C-alpha positions as CSV (number, residue, x, y, z in Angstrom):
1,M,64.9,69.8,-90.1
2,K,62.7,71.0,-93.0
3,K,60.1,73.6,-91.8
4,K,56.5,72.3,-92.1
5,N,54.5,74.2,-94.8
6,T,51.2,75.0,-93.2
7,W,48.2,76.5,-94.9
8,I,47.2,78.6,-91.9
9,K,49.4,81.6,-91.3
10,P,49.5,83.7,-88.1
11,W,48.7,86.9,-90.0
12,H,45.4,85.6,-91.5
13,G,43.5,86.5,-88.3
14,L,45.0,90.0,-88.2
15,V,44.1,90.7,-91.9
16,R,40.6,89.5,-91.2
17,N,40.2,91.8,-88.2
18,I,41.5,94.8,-90.0
19,A,39.4,94.1,-93.1
20,F,36.1,93.6,-91.2
21,S,36.6,96.7,-89.1
22,I,36.1,98.6,-92.4
23,L,33.7,96.2,-94.2
24,E,31.2,95.6,-91.5
25,P,30.0,99.2,-91.1
26,Y,30.0,99.6,-94.9
27,A,27.9,96.5,-95.4
28,K,25.3,97.5,-92.8
29,W,25.0,100.9,-94.4
30,K,25.0,99.7,-98.0
31,Y,22.9,96.5,-97.7
32,H,20.8,97.2,-94.6
33,I,21.8,93.8,-93.3
34,S,21.3,92.3,-89.9
35,I,23.9,89.7,-89.0
36,E,23.5,87.2,-86.2
37,K,26.8,86.1,-84.8
38,L,27.7,82.4,-84.5
39,K,28.2,81.6,-80.8
40,N,31.5,79.7,-80.5
41,P,32.9,80.0,-76.9
42,E,35.1,77.0,-77.4
43,K,36.6,78.5,-80.6
44,R,36.0,75.3,-82.5
45,P,36.7,75.1,-86.2
46,F,33.7,74.5,-88.5
47,L,32.8,73.7,-92.0
48,I,30.3,76.4,-93.0
49,L,27.8,75.8,-95.8
50,M,25.6,78.7,-97.1
51,N,23.2,79.5,-99.9
52,H,24.5,82.1,-102.4
53,Q,22.5,85.3,-103.3
54,T,24.9,88.3,-103.5
55,A,28.5,89.0,-104.5
56,F,29.1,90.0,-100.9
57,D,27.9,86.8,-99.2
58,Q,31.3,85.6,-98.2
59,F,32.0,88.9,-96.4
60,F,28.6,88.6,-94.6
61,I,29.6,85.2,-93.3
62,G,33.0,86.5,-92.2
63,M,31.2,89.1,-90.1
64,A,29.1,86.4,-88.4
65,V,32.1,84.2,-87.5
66,E,35.1,85.0,-85.4
67,G,38.6,84.3,-86.7
68,P,39.8,83.6,-90.2
69,I,37.8,81.6,-92.7
70,Y,39.2,79.7,-95.6
71,Y,36.8,79.9,-98.5
72,L,36.6,77.7,-101.6
73,A,36.8,80.1,-104.5
74,T,36.6,79.8,-108.2
75,E,39.8,79.6,-110.2
76,D,39.0,82.9,-111.8
77,I,40.3,85.0,-108.9
78,F,43.6,83.0,-109.1
79,S,44.2,84.1,-112.6
80,L,44.7,87.8,-112.0
81,G,48.5,88.0,-111.7
82,W,49.8,90.0,-108.8
83,I,46.3,90.6,-107.4
84,S,45.9,86.8,-107.0
85,R,49.3,86.4,-105.4
86,L,48.4,89.2,-102.9
87,L,45.0,87.5,-102.0
88,D,46.7,84.2,-101.6
89,F,49.2,85.8,-99.1
90,L,46.6,87.7,-97.2
91,V,43.7,85.3,-96.8
92,A,44.7,82.0,-98.6
93,P,41.5,81.0,-100.3
94,I,41.2,77.5,-101.6
95,P,41.1,77.3,-105.4
96,I,38.5,75.0,-107.0
97,K,37.6,74.4,-110.6
98,K,34.0,74.9,-111.5
99,Q,31.9,72.1,-112.8
100,T,34.5,69.5,-111.9
101,T,35.4,67.2,-109.0
102,D,38.6,68.9,-107.9
103,L,40.7,66.4,-105.9
104,K,43.4,69.1,-105.2
105,A,40.7,71.3,-103.5
106,I,39.5,68.4,-101.4
107,K,43.0,67.6,-100.2
108,S,43.5,71.3,-99.3
109,C,40.3,71.2,-97.2
110,V,41.5,68.1,-95.4
111,K,44.8,69.8,-94.7
112,I,43.2,73.0,-93.3
113,A,40.8,71.0,-91.1
114,K,43.7,69.0,-89.6
115,E,45.4,72.3,-88.9
116,G,42.3,73.5,-87.0
117,G,41.0,76.0,-89.6
118,T,37.4,76.9,-90.4
119,I,36.4,76.3,-94.0
120,A,33.4,77.8,-95.9
121,L,31.8,77.0,-99.2
122,F,28.7,77.5,-101.3
123,P,27.4,74.0,-102.2
124,E,25.5,75.5,-105.2
125,G,28.8,76.7,-106.7
126,N,26.9,79.5,-108.3
127,R,24.8,82.6,-107.3
128,T,21.1,82.2,-108.0
129,F,19.7,84.2,-111.0
130,H,16.1,83.6,-110.1
131,G,16.0,83.8,-106.3
132,K,15.8,80.1,-105.3
133,T,18.6,78.0,-104.0
134,L,20.2,76.1,-106.8
135,S,20.6,72.3,-106.8
136,F,23.9,71.0,-105.6
137,K,25.7,67.6,-105.7
138,S,25.3,64.9,-103.2
139,S,29.1,64.5,-103.1
140,I,29.1,67.3,-100.5
141,V,28.2,64.5,-98.0
142,K,31.4,62.6,-98.8
143,L,33.4,65.8,-98.3
144,I,31.8,66.5,-94.9
145,R,32.6,62.9,-93.8
146,L,36.2,63.3,-94.9
147,I,36.8,66.6,-93.2
148,K,35.0,65.5,-90.0
149,L,34.2,69.0,-88.7
150,P,30.9,70.3,-87.2
151,V,28.8,71.7,-90.0
152,V,27.2,75.1,-89.6
153,I,24.4,76.1,-92.0
154,M,24.4,79.8,-92.6
155,R,21.3,81.3,-94.3
156,V,21.3,84.4,-96.4
157,E,17.8,85.8,-96.8
158,G,16.7,89.0,-98.6
159,G,19.9,89.2,-100.7
160,Y,18.1,88.5,-103.9
161,G,15.8,91.4,-103.3
162,V,18.6,93.8,-102.3
163,Q,20.9,92.9,-105.2
164,P,20.0,90.0,-107.6
165,R,22.9,88.5,-109.6
166,W,21.8,90.0,-112.8
167,S,21.7,93.6,-111.4
168,D,24.3,96.3,-110.9
169,V,22.4,98.3,-108.4
170,V,21.6,97.8,-104.7
171,R,18.0,98.3,-103.8
172,R,16.6,99.9,-100.6
173,G,15.4,96.9,-98.6
174,T,16.6,94.6,-95.8
175,M,18.4,91.3,-95.6
176,K,19.8,89.0,-92.9
177,V,22.4,86.4,-92.3
178,Y,22.2,83.9,-89.5
179,P,23.3,80.4,-88.4
180,S,20.2,78.2,-88.7
181,R,21.6,74.8,-87.6
182,I,24.8,73.0,-86.5
183,F,25.3,69.3,-87.4
184,E,27.7,67.7,-85.0
185,P,29.9,64.9,-86.4
186,E,28.2,62.3,-84.2
187,E,24.8,63.4,-85.5
188,Y,25.6,63.2,-89.2
189,E,27.7,60.0,-88.8
190,A,24.5,58.3,-87.6
191,L,22.6,59.3,-90.8
192,S,22.7,57.6,-94.1
193,D,24.2,59.6,-97.0
194,D,20.7,60.1,-98.5
195,D,19.1,61.2,-95.3
196,F,21.9,63.6,-94.5
197,F,21.8,65.1,-98.0
198,R,18.1,65.6,-97.8
199,Q,18.5,67.5,-94.5
200,L,21.2,69.7,-96.1
201,Q,19.0,70.5,-99.0
202,K,16.1,71.4,-96.7
203,E,18.3,73.6,-94.5
204,L,20.0,75.5,-97.4
205,Y,16.8,76.0,-99.5
206,V,15.6,79.6,-99.6
207,D,12.9,80.9,-102.0
208,E,13.1,84.6,-102.5
209,T,10.9,84.9,-105.5
210,D,7.6,85.4,-103.7
211,C,7.5,87.4,-100.5
212,N,5.9,90.5,-99.1
213,T,9.2,92.5,-98.5
214,L,9.6,95.5,-100.7
215,F,12.9,96.5,-102.4
216,Y,13.1,99.9,-104.1
217,H,15.2,101.3,-106.9
218,N,14.3,103.3,-110.1
219,R,16.3,100.8,-112.1
220,N,14.7,97.6,-110.7
221,A,14.6,95.7,-113.9
222,E,17.9,96.8,-115.4
223,Y,19.9,94.0,-117.0
224,M,17.3,91.2,-116.6
225,E,18.3,90.4,-120.1
226,R,21.5,88.9,-118.7
227,F,19.6,85.7,-117.9
228,L,16.3,85.9,-119.8
229,Y,16.1,84.9,-123.4
230,V,12.8,83.0,-123.9
231,C,9.5,84.9,-124.4
232,P,6.3,83.1,-123.6
233,D,4.8,84.5,-126.8
234,C,7.6,84.2,-129.4
235,G,10.2,81.7,-128.0
236,L,13.9,82.4,-128.4
237,T,14.5,86.1,-128.3
238,T,16.5,88.9,-126.8
239,F,15.3,91.4,-124.2
240,R,16.3,95.0,-123.4
241,S,15.6,96.7,-120.0
242,K,15.3,100.2,-118.8
243,G,14.1,101.4,-115.4
244,D,11.6,99.0,-114.0
245,L,10.7,97.5,-117.5
246,V,12.0,94.7,-119.6
247,E,10.9,94.4,-123.3
248,C,11.0,91.6,-125.8
249,K,12.7,92.8,-128.9
250,K,10.6,90.5,-131.2
251,C,7.1,91.1,-130.0
252,H,7.7,94.2,-128.0
253,Q,5.8,93.0,-125.0
254,K,6.8,95.0,-121.9
255,I,6.9,93.6,-118.4
256,R,7.3,95.6,-115.2
257,Y,9.4,94.3,-112.3
258,L,7.7,95.6,-109.1
259,P,9.3,96.4,-105.7
260,D,7.7,93.2,-104.2
261,K,9.6,91.2,-106.9
262,K,6.3,90.4,-108.8
263,L,6.0,90.7,-112.6
264,Q,3.2,92.8,-114.3
265,G,2.4,92.9,-118.0
266,V,2.1,96.5,-119.2
267,S,-0.2,96.3,-122.3
268,K,-1.6,92.9,-121.6
269,P,-1.5,90.3,-118.8
270,F,1.7,88.4,-118.3
271,P,1.5,84.6,-117.6
272,F,4.1,84.5,-114.9
273,K,3.8,86.1,-111.4
274,T,7.4,85.8,-110.4
275,I,10.9,85.6,-112.0
276,G,11.1,82.0,-110.6
277,E,8.1,81.0,-112.7
278,W,9.5,82.6,-115.8
279,Y,12.9,81.0,-115.2
280,D,11.3,77.6,-114.8
281,Y,9.4,78.1,-118.0
282,Q,12.6,79.1,-119.8
283,C,14.4,75.9,-118.6
284,D,11.4,73.7,-119.7
285,Y,11.4,75.4,-123.1
286,V,15.1,74.7,-123.6
287,R,14.8,71.1,-122.5
288,R,12.1,70.6,-125.2
289,L,14.0,72.5,-127.9
290,D,15.0,70.7,-131.1
291,L,18.6,71.7,-131.8
292,H,18.9,70.2,-135.3
293,P,17.6,73.3,-137.2
294,Y,20.3,75.3,-135.5
295,H,23.2,73.1,-136.7
296,A,23.0,75.1,-140.0
297,K,22.1,78.5,-138.7
298,P,23.0,80.3,-135.5
299,M,20.6,80.7,-132.6
300,Y,22.3,83.9,-131.4
301,E,25.2,86.2,-132.4
302,D,27.1,88.4,-130.0
303,Y,30.2,90.6,-129.8
304,V,32.7,89.9,-127.0
305,N,36.3,90.2,-125.9
306,V,37.9,86.8,-125.9
307,F,40.6,85.9,-123.3
308,Q,42.7,82.9,-122.8
309,V,42.9,82.0,-119.1
310,V,46.1,80.4,-117.9
311,L,44.7,78.9,-114.8
312,Y,46.2,80.1,-111.5
313,K,48.4,82.6,-113.4
314,Y,47.0,85.2,-115.7
315,K,44.7,86.0,-118.6
316,K,45.7,87.3,-122.0
317,K,43.4,88.9,-124.6
318,L,43.0,87.0,-127.9
319,R,40.3,89.0,-129.6
320,T,38.6,92.4,-129.2
321,N,35.0,92.8,-130.1
322,A,35.0,89.4,-131.8
323,K,31.8,88.1,-133.4
324,I,30.6,84.8,-131.8
325,A,27.7,82.6,-132.9
326,L,25.8,80.0,-130.8
327,F,24.7,77.0,-132.9
328,G,22.9,73.9,-131.7
329,D,26.2,71.9,-131.6
330,R,29.0,74.4,-131.4
331,I,30.2,77.9,-130.7
332,L,32.0,79.8,-133.5
333,M,34.4,82.6,-132.5
334,D,35.7,84.3,-135.6
335,N,37.9,81.5,-137.0
336,I,37.8,79.4,-133.9
337,C,35.2,76.6,-133.9
338,L,34.4,74.9,-130.6
339,D,32.3,71.8,-131.1
340,F,30.3,71.0,-128.0
341,D,31.8,67.5,-128.2
342,S,35.3,69.0,-127.7
343,I,34.3,71.2,-124.7
344,H,34.6,69.8,-121.2
345,S,32.3,72.3,-119.6
346,I,30.9,75.8,-119.8
347,T,30.0,78.0,-116.9
348,V,28.9,81.6,-116.0
349,L,31.1,83.6,-113.8
350,G,29.9,86.7,-112.0
351,K,27.0,88.4,-113.7
352,N,27.7,87.5,-117.3
353,K,31.3,86.3,-118.0
354,L,31.5,83.0,-119.8
355,N,34.2,80.4,-119.3
356,I,34.7,77.6,-121.9
357,Y,36.9,74.7,-120.8
358,T,38.5,72.6,-123.6
359,D,41.3,69.9,-123.5
360,S,44.1,72.4,-123.7
361,L,42.7,75.9,-123.3
362,V,40.3,77.9,-121.2
363,Y,38.5,80.7,-123.0
364,Q,36.8,83.6,-121.2
365,L,34.2,85.7,-123.0
366,K,33.3,89.2,-121.8
367,G,30.5,90.9,-123.6
368,Q,28.8,94.3,-123.2
369,K,26.8,94.9,-120.0
370,N,23.7,93.3,-121.4
371,F,25.5,90.2,-122.7
372,N,23.6,87.0,-121.9
373,A,26.1,84.2,-121.1
374,L,23.5,81.9,-119.5
375,K,22.0,80.9,-122.9
376,Y,25.4,79.4,-124.0
377,V,25.6,77.3,-120.8
378,N,22.0,76.1,-121.1
379,I,22.2,75.2,-124.8
380,Y,25.5,73.3,-124.3
381,F,24.1,71.2,-121.5
382,H,20.9,70.6,-123.4
383,Y,23.0,69.3,-126.3
384,L,24.8,66.9,-123.9
385,N,21.5,65.7,-122.4
386,S,20.0,65.1,-125.9
387,K,23.0,63.0,-126.9
388,K,22.3,60.7,-123.9
389,G,18.8,60.1,-125.2
390,D,17.1,61.7,-122.2
391,D,14.8,64.0,-124.2
392,E,11.8,63.0,-122.1
393,N,13.5,63.8,-118.8
394,H,12.4,67.3,-118.0
395,E,14.6,67.6,-114.9
396,Q,17.9,67.6,-116.9
397,F,20.7,69.7,-115.5
398,L,21.2,72.9,-117.6
399,G,24.4,74.0,-116.1
400,L,23.3,76.2,-113.3
């Protein structure tokens, strides 16, 4: 008889216990985090949904829940050769392609649920750059109904203050992780899709942009230019940061990022009190931007290393320090021209890596530390929205 190929392996729990005996004390020392454990005396499997603030969030959730957890993870970690194979053997994450409906990932989730495993995912699919929970697709409701597990909402709070996505440093401050609600199957089965989705949105929404908690570091503003590229005074621009200051390279206005996450103009008042307000302004500016003048001249030029990603296998370097240019309808990489119409999707990975998905190839661009990948994503999605004739719709999705 052929042996059944199960996703869940007996050593996954052992690996989890060994890893967290080391990670838990480190996380509490490094992040000053308090973790409320999920009470589960019956040892039931769950589907865990959480908001996404730090690169360590999945480990925080693992510390709150007993037993192995099977996380949906971006395909990037499955393209690292032997490292990916080792991760697959040790913890068996579930690969999923960003910005797509991945049927294979859905089937894997169903398989794990039937085997009695706990699954965890970030519905946003991205870490927040600005401190507020990002939008996510209503299709999460269909996945929940398909898997038929109790749904645990885990909230991460304070993570944006401790280490925002755009930063390399961990601030002195506090954060917490805790289960805020459990939806039992009989409860969500009684709800309409719309009502259930609204409840999920409410439970997962966290706004970290405006609070009284203080977070200290002498490099508080460092690398804010990884996601900011619109100045309220001069429009499209580039920024440079140092210490607690970020400066527009066009008009040289300087803004200070304070320990309470507020913004303060240095030589004159600044119109935005929080990064959230500035980010919203940037998105509105892009949604109203006429791209036609930038069909002939580039909006931005950068220098990056260009890789080809062979999904679920490896990456190979194609160019070193290649000059790339962002136009209103394409990206030019040396002699490679990628028209927006030929691109399936663009997404930011980590702090500032850029993945570009085409029919036959996946390119990954890695720039210097201050490289801003977000502007490429935003302009690409604005181009798609403009083609649809939705120029007056100021709630258009800009890729994050």
